[in-house]
N, C-alpha and C positions, 0 to 999 in steps of 0.2 A: 677549635672552640669547645669550652668545657661542657662535659655531660650533663644534661637535666635529667636523665633517667639512666639507671645502672642496675641491672638485676643480675644477681650471681646465684645459680643453682636454685632458682625460685620454684617451688612446688607447693601446690594447694590440693588437700586431700578433704573432702567432706562425704560423711556417711561411709567411709571406705572406698570411695571412688575417687580416683586421681584425676584432678581436672586440669591442672598443670603439671608438668614433669620436668624438673631441671632445666628450666629456661634461663638462658645466659643471653642478656640483651643489653645494648647501650645506644641511647640517643642523644645527640649533640644538638646545641642550641640552634644551629642553622639547618637542622634536617626536617624533612616532612616525610612521615612514615605511613603507609598503609599497611593495615594487618587484614590478610586474606585466609579464609580457611572455612570449611563447611559447619553446619550446625553442630553444636557440642564440642567444637574444636577447643573452646577455652578463650577466645577472643575477648568477650565482654568481661570475663574474669580477670584477664590480664589487664584491661583498661581500669577496672575497678581498683586493682593494686595501684597502678599509675595515678589514679586520682585520690589515693590515700583513703578509699573507703572500705579497704579490705586489706589485712596483713596476710603474707604467705605462712603457710604451715611450715615450711622450711626454707633456709636459703635467706639471702639479704637482697632487700629492695631500697634502693636509694633514689629519693625522688627530690630534685632541686638541692641535691648535696645533704639531705637529711635522711636518716635511716629509719624507716618504719618500725615501730616498736621502742624507738628510743628519742622519738620527738613528739611534741604537741600537734597532733594532726588538725586541730581546729586553728591553729596558727598557719598550718602548711596549706590547707585547702584553699584559702582565698588567693593563694598565688597561682592556683590551677584553674584554667577554664574547662568547663565539662558540659557537654550538651547530649542528651539522650531521650529517648522515647519516654523512659521510666522517669527522668526528671520533669518532662513536660507534663506528666500526669499529676505532679505534684502542685503545679500551677493552678490558682483558682480560676475557673472559667470566666468569672466577672471581672477579672483583673485587667486594667487598661494596659495596652501594649507598653506605652512609654513607662508605667510602673512596673511591668515585667522586667525590663531592662534594668531600670534605675535600681531595683532591690538587689541586684547583684552586689551593689556596695556594702550592704550589710550581710550577703550571703544567706538571704531568705527568698522565700518563693511567694511571699503575698505581705502587702503592706499591712504594718500594724501600728505601732507608736513611735517608729523611727523618724528622726529628723533628717531631712535632706537639704542640702545647700544647692544654691544656684548653679553652681559648678557641676553637680551631680546631674541636674536635670539637662543642662546643656551638653555635657558628655554623652547622656543616653540619647538626646536628640541627633547629635552627630554620628553616633554609631547607626542609629536607624537609617539615616541617610545613606551612610556608606553601604549598608546592606539592601538598600532600595525597599526600605519599610517605613519610611517617614510619612507616607500618606495613611498608613494603618495606627499612628500613634495613640489616637484616642478610641479604636476599636477595642472590644472585649476580646481577650485571648480566646475564648470558647468559641467565637464566631468565626475564627480563621480557618482557612483550609490547612490540610497537612503541610503543604510546602511553605506556606506563610509561617505556620507555627514552628516548623524546622528552623526557618531562617530566623525568627525571633529568638528561639533557643540560642543559636549561635551567637547573634548579636549581644544577647544576654551574657554569653561566656566571655566575650571579649571587653565587655564594659569596663572591667577593671584593669586592663592591660596584663594578662597573665603572662607568667613565664613559659607556660606549656599549654597547649590547647588540645584537648581531647574530643573527639567527635566519635560517637557510636551510632553507626549506620544512618548517617545523615540524610541520605537519598532513599531509603527504604520506604515502600509504598507510594511513591511519587510518580505521576504519569510523566511521559517523555519531554513535555515542555517544561514542567516544574524541576524535573531532574537535571535538564541541560541549564536551565536558569541557575540552579543552585551550584552546579559544577563550575560554571563560568565565574561565579562570585568567589568560591573557593580557590580556583586557579589563579585570580587576580591577587588574591589574600595571600596565598601561599608563595607568591613571587616578589612580594613586597620585602625588602631588607630587613625592615624593623619588625616583621611579624614574628611571634614567636615558635619555637618548635612545634610541630603538629603531629598527632598521631590520630589517624582515621580507621575505624574498623568498617568492612563492607564485606558483602559475599561475592561481588562481581567485579572483574577486572575492568568492565565498561564504566563503572563510577569513579574510578581513579582520576582525579583531576589532574589537568596540565601543571608541571611545578613541582608536583610530588617527587622526591628524590629516592626514597628507600622502600622496600618491602620486606615484610615479614610474613612468611607462609607457616601456618600452624595447622597441626591435625592431630586428633587424640591427646592434645595437652603438649605435644611435642614441637619443637621448631624444626621445619623440613628444610627451610632456606632463609637466609636474612642477609641483605645488603643492599647495594645500589640497585635500583630498580631495573636498569638495563642489563644487568648482570645475573641477578636472583630471579626474576620473573621469567623463567623458562618454561618451555612445554613440559620438559621432562619434571622439573619442580612441580609445577601446577598439576600435573597428571598424578603424581604420587599424593599431593595434597588433598585431591578431591577423589582419588581411587578410581578414575577412568581416563582414557586416552584422549588428551586434547591437543589442540594447537593453538598457539598464541600469535596474534598479529598486532602491529603497532603502526599508526597512521597519525602522523602530525602531532605526536606526543600523547595520542589517546590509545589504550589498548582494548582488545576484544578476545574472546575465547570462544571454541566451540568444540563439542565432541567429535571425535573422527569415526 
């Protein structure tokens, strides 16, 4: 399957500091990637480039066969689903959940003067049902729990049938129940044959949903390891990534890690 993402020697330098250092990486349309690394590793920056919100300082970044710097990102971004805590902060707290999802059709985060068709509302209602949020359709976004807000953001990001889905720490700050509920939904979505390529950033191997196929380990802006999850997610690579001796275990498709 054709690549939806292809980075060639991608580097990002800000204020004299190198955030990403010569990253080479490709993602095919049928792959589901998780990006792991410590704070400051460059994970979110990598995702910002994949979302066409940032250009590399050097190197080439091809997103959906368009080269950043040589294409209209305002036409490219609607083809990309993106969910993050930073994006959630832009949603007006008084916005109804149904409208939060529906406004993805215009790539805006609050209803203004857009005109929506019946098909838009039906699509939004169906997506809310798929993500087990239909009972919250008329609730105000600001009244939702963290877990509910994160699921609404993901529902919004898939509203337009994106060609690539980017998730920045979707399980961060969730309690055990909310985390496991979200991971079950992500697992189901990841294993659907018609789902787009998925890239998810996290700090914890315990948050890798079943059905994710590949892993990228990032430390200090450099790629430590990348490839199929069964081959690249090793104790040695994870120890190098986080700078401590760890062991990795896998049970029924779920991973865990602990320091030795």
